C-alpha positions as CSV (number, residue, x, y, z in Angstrom):
1,M,-0.1,0.0,0.1
2,E,1.1,3.4,-0.7
3,E,-0.2,6.1,1.7
4,G,-1.4,9.5,0.1
5,K,1.3,11.9,-0.6
6,G,-0.5,15.2,-0.5
7,V,-3.2,14.5,-3.3
8,V,-6.7,15.2,-2.0
9,K,-9.7,13.8,-3.6
10,H,-13.2,15.8,-3.3
11,I,-16.0,13.4,-4.0
12,L,-19.6,15.0,-4.3
13,L,-22.6,12.8,-4.5
14,A,-25.8,14.4,-5.9
15,K,-29.6,13.8,-6.2
16,F,-31.1,16.8,-8.3
17,K,-34.6,17.9,-7.4
18,D,-37.4,16.4,-9.4
19,G,-38.2,19.9,-11.2
20,I,-34.7,20.1,-12.6
21,S,-34.5,19.4,-16.4
22,E,-31.9,17.3,-18.0
23,N,-30.8,20.6,-19.9
24,Q,-30.4,22.2,-16.6
25,I,-28.4,19.3,-15.2
26,E,-26.3,19.2,-18.2
27,E,-25.7,23.3,-17.7
28,H,-24.6,22.5,-14.1
29,I,-22.4,19.7,-15.0
30,K,-20.6,22.0,-17.7
31,G,-20.3,24.7,-14.9
32,Y,-18.7,22.3,-12.5
33,A,-16.2,21.1,-15.3
34,N,-15.3,24.7,-16.2
35,L,-14.2,25.1,-12.8
36,V,-11.0,23.2,-13.7
37,N,-10.1,25.9,-16.3
38,I,-10.4,28.7,-13.8
39,I,-9.5,27.7,-10.2
40,E,-5.7,26.5,-10.5
41,P,-5.5,24.1,-7.6
42,M,-8.4,22.0,-9.2
43,K,-6.2,19.5,-11.4
44,S,-9.2,17.3,-12.7
45,L,-12.8,16.5,-12.6
46,H,-14.4,13.1,-13.2
47,W,-18.2,12.7,-13.2
48,G,-20.9,10.1,-13.9
49,K,-24.4,8.9,-13.2
50,D,-24.8,6.0,-10.9
51,V,-24.9,2.5,-12.8
52,S,-24.9,0.2,-9.8
53,I,-27.0,-3.0,-9.6
54,E,-26.6,-3.1,-5.9
55,N,-29.3,-0.4,-5.2
56,L,-27.4,1.0,-2.4
57,H,-27.3,4.6,-3.9
58,H,-29.7,6.0,-1.3
59,G,-31.2,8.2,-4.1
60,F,-27.8,9.6,-5.2
61,T,-27.7,9.8,-8.9
62,H,-24.6,11.6,-9.8
63,V,-21.0,11.4,-8.8
64,F,-18.4,14.2,-9.0
65,E,-14.8,13.6,-8.2
66,S,-12.1,16.5,-8.3
67,T,-8.6,16.1,-7.4
68,F,-6.4,18.6,-5.6
69,E,-2.5,18.5,-5.0
70,T,-2.9,19.5,-1.3
71,K,-5.4,20.1,1.3
72,E,-4.4,23.8,1.1
73,G,-5.4,23.7,-2.9
74,L,-8.8,22.2,-1.8
75,A,-9.2,25.1,0.7
76,E,-8.5,27.7,-1.9
77,Y,-10.9,26.2,-4.3
78,I,-13.8,26.0,-1.6
79,A,-13.1,29.7,-0.8
80,H,-12.7,30.8,-4.4
81,P,-15.3,33.4,-5.5
82,V,-16.2,31.6,-8.8
83,H,-16.6,28.2,-6.8
84,V,-18.8,30.0,-4.3
85,E,-21.1,31.4,-7.0
86,F,-21.4,28.2,-8.8
87,A,-21.9,26.3,-5.6
88,N,-24.9,28.6,-4.6
89,G,-26.9,27.6,-7.9
90,F,-25.6,24.3,-8.2
91,L,-26.7,23.3,-4.6
92,S,-30.0,24.9,-4.9
93,S,-31.0,22.6,-7.6
94,L,-30.0,19.4,-5.4
95,D,-32.6,17.5,-3.2
96,K,-29.6,15.7,-1.6
97,V,-25.9,16.1,-1.5
98,L,-22.9,14.2,0.3
99,V,-19.5,15.6,0.4
100,V,-16.2,13.6,1.4
101,D,-12.5,14.7,1.2
102,F,-9.9,12.1,1.4
103,E,-6.1,11.4,0.7
104,P,-6.1,8.3,-1.2
105,T,-4.0,5.3,-0.5
106,T,-3.1,3.2,-3.5
107,V,-3.1,-0.7,-3.2
108,N,-1.3,-2.3,-6.2
109,S,-1.6,-6.1,-7.0
């Protein structure tokens, strides 16, 4: 196992409100993805929809994973005015949200 070396993952699970259209969801996703181009400490974003057959998603439909080089970089991202503005609109469209930040440990075979 290889302990995390400064890299921090920011995981956001989302369930959009029933009244939010697919077009609105797509616009929110584009806005989220654009943060990578604006906020320097944010190194990447991966996202997708739940495809699990286990039915343990608790209603969450979308997953967003951002990567930061340090905890300080994550803190800078969270406080950044562009993130704050985006988050206000994004979060108001969600019925449920769960956020977890962690330093990954790699396990190789």
